[in-house]
N, C-alpha and C positions, 0 to 999 in steps of 0.2 A: 387645356388650362395649364398655367404655370404653378408648380407646387414648391413650397419652401420646406426643405427637409431638416431645418434646424430644430433641435430638441433641447429641453432643459428639464431638470428635476423639480417637481413641485410636491407639496404635501399631499398625501393621499386622504381624500375626503371620504367620510363614512356617513351613511344615512340609514334610517329605518325604511325598509322597503315594504310594499304592500303586495301580497300574493293574491291574484285573482285567477280562478280556474274555470275551465269550460264546465266542470261539474256544478259550480255555483250558478251558472247561467241556465242550467236545466231546472233548478228549483225556484229561482227568483228571476224575474225579467232583468236582463243586463242593464247596467247603468247607462245613463244618457251621456256620461263623460268618458266613454271609452276613448283611448288615445288615437289621434290621427297617426297615419303611418305612411312610409315610403315617400311618394311624390309630394305629400303635404309638407314634408320637411326639406324641400329642395332649396329653400332660402336659409336653412340653418336649423339645427335640432333645438328648438325652443318651443315650450308650451306657453302660448300667449294668453294672458288674462287681462281683462279690463278692470282695473282696480277702482272701485267707487266706494267712498266712505258712507257710513250710515247717515251722516248729516246732509248728504247731497241727494238731489233727486236722481233716480236711475235714468241713465241716458237711453234714448231710443236708437237701437241699432239693428241691423240685419245680421242674424247669427249665421255662421257657416253651417253647412249641412252636417248632421250628426253621423257618426260611424254606422255602417250597416251591421247592426247587431246580429241579425239572423245569419249572415255569411261571414262573420268576423273570424271564425276559427278555421275557415277554409283557405287554401292557397288561392290568392286572387289572380295568379298568373297562369299561363298556359302550360308551364312546365316547371319542374324543380330548379333547373338550371337558370331559367328566366327569373325565378324568385331570388336565387342566390345573387345574380347580377344586380338586381335592383336593391337588394339588401346591402350589398357592398357599396353601391353608388350613394345611398342615402344614410349609411351607417346605422341601419335600422336595428332596433333592439326588441321590438314587439313582434316577433316572428316565431315560426315553428320549424326552422331548418335544423336538421340533425345530421351530424357528420359521422360516417362510418369509417373508422380508421383502417379496417381490414382491407377494404378495396378502394378507399378514397372517394366514395360516392356520397351523395346527399339525399335525404328524404325530407318530406314536410309533414309534420304532425304537431300542430299547435294545441297544447292542453293547458298551459299555464303562462301567466304574465307576471312580471314584477313591475309594479307601478311606482312612480316617485310621489304619488299623491293619493288622497282618499277617494275611492270611487263613490258614486251615488250623490255626494254633496256637490251639485253641479251648477248652482246658480246663487252664489253667496256674495254678500257685500264684503268688500276688502280683498276678496280672492278670485271672484268669478268662478270658473269651472274646475280649477285645479288647486287643491289645498294640500301642500306638503305637510306631513305630520309634524315635522320639527317646527314649522312656521306657526302652527296652532299652539303647541304646548311649551314652547321655549321662548316666548315673546316677553321680554322684560317690561315692555310698556303696556301690554294688554292682559297679561296673566295676573290674577288676583288670588289672595287667600280666601277661604270661605267666610261668609258673613258671620256676625256674632250670633251664636245659638247656644243651647245647653251643652252640646258636644264640643263646641269651639267658642268658649267664652272670651270676653275681652282680655282676660288675664292669661290667655293661652301663650305659652312660651314662644311658639313659632311666630307670633306677631312682631317679635323684635328683629326678625330677619326678613329681608325681601322675599317675595314669592319665588323669584328666580335669583338665588344668591350668586355672588361672584364665584367663579370656579375655584379660586383659592380658598373660599370659605366652605366648600362642599366637604362634608364628612360622611363617609360610608360606614355602615355597621356590618362587620363580618360575622361569620358563625361563631367565632371565639372571642368576640368583644363582649364579655359578660358584664362589664361595668357601664356599658352604653346601650340604651334601648331605642333611642330615636335618632335617625340620621338627619343631617342637614342637607337637603337636596331640593330640587325643583318641586313646586306645588302650583299647579295652574288650574284655575277655574275662570272660564270666560264664556261670553255669549256671542254667537255669530248669527246674524240674520240672513236667512236663505229663502228663496222661493222654489217651489216645485217646477222642474222642467217638464214633468209629465202632464199630460192632459187629464186632469182629475175627474172629468165627467165620463171618460171612457172606461169600459170594463175590458181588461186585457185577458188573453188566454191563460197566461201565467201570472201569479201574484207579483205585484211590484214590491220593491224593498220595504215600503211602509205598510204593506198588507200581509207580510210573511208571518208564519206561525212562530211561537216561542221556541227557541232552540235552533232554528235554522241559521246557518252561517252565511253571512253576506260576502266575507272575504277573510283573509288572515293577515296578521302583521308578523313579519319576520322578527323573532324575539331579540336577536342581536344585530347591531348595525352592520351593513354590508359596504364593501368598497366599490370602486369604479369597475374593476374587472368582474366582480361577482354580479353587479347590476347589468352590465352590458353583455356578459357571456364571452368576453374576449380576454385573451392572455396578455395583450398589449393594447396600446391606444390606437393602433392601426388595424385594418381588416386582416382576417386570416381564414384559412380553410375551415377551422373548427369553431368558428363563431356560432354560438348557440342562443344568443339573447338571454333574457332573464330566466327563461325556462331551463337553461343549462344548469343554473344554480339550484333550482327546485328539484330537478331530477337527481342531482348529486347529493342532496341532503341525506344525512345519515339517519335522521329520526324525524318523525312527525311532530315531535315536541319542539322543533325549531320554529314552528309556526303556531301562533296564538290566534285562534278563530275569533272573529267578531260576530257574536250571535245575537239574535233578536230576543228581546224580552217584551212580550206583548201583554203582560199582566195588567197594565193600566186599562186596556180595552175591556176588561171584565167588569169594570165599574160603570160602563155605559148602559143606561137603561134601554132595553130592547135589543141589546147585542151590538157588536161592532165588527162586521165582516165585509160586506160589499159596500164599496164607495165610502169607506170609513178611513180617515187618515189623520195623523197627529198634527197638532199645531206646535208641539214642542218635542224635540228629540234629544236625549241625553247620551253622549258618547263617553263612556267611563273606561279609562285606560290606566292600568296599574303597572308599576315597574319596580325593579330592585336596583339600587345604586351599588354597582359592583365595586367601584373605586371612585376617586374624585373626578374621573373623566368619563367613565363608562356606565351606561344604563342597560338593563335587560328587561324587556317586556315580560310580564308574568300573567 
């Protein structure tokens, strides 16, 4: 093939990445929307979703085969060199290649992924199988302030400002801003309609995400936005020997505090008469994410 080697400088985009580990999959059945990999991206690295609005009837379509969750963490190729060749060919980022600088060799040991979307929410109107976190919580058209309640009355000062204010209107509150108590920042409450991809009538060997116990972590959110190089595990936009995928960033993390776990709260199940264990699943799931506005451009998940 003919390659164009022209380059230009562009702004570095940052995003909130989602960490999903092999350890998560040992406690809870893996999500149905694990990412496609390698040859699945031969036409380009895009995660394709069928966007259908709530007002339209869901289309009937044949879904592509789901990822083999049981073998997902293993090297699918006959050798490490073969895995490296395919990883370079398809610019793969969801892999477990590790480069040893001492002898220039590679090994394969996949333990962690950085996903650009929320796992488990895999059949949702408006998004389909892949929901980027920023697309959910930073939509100026879909995000709303909370309804009028005792805690948030109609006279609440925040109602004079859009739920997603213009960036020039964002005001952060620092540790030494003693005269200001409330920041002006994004506030997003919205509803998304989803269907379960799982066969609800089946009983699985491991609990599924909606059957997990309170306190079990499904995944983690990286507390600070990451850039392209951190997400891909590459030093440049082209392939290299030391490309490590998203796992490279996870292994280089200085502290576990860089990752905020998304844990299950199953307390609502306690109110079900007769108990709520086997074949008991929620009709409503609340995802509660808190953050700190560092400055007028930067958020940190807390």
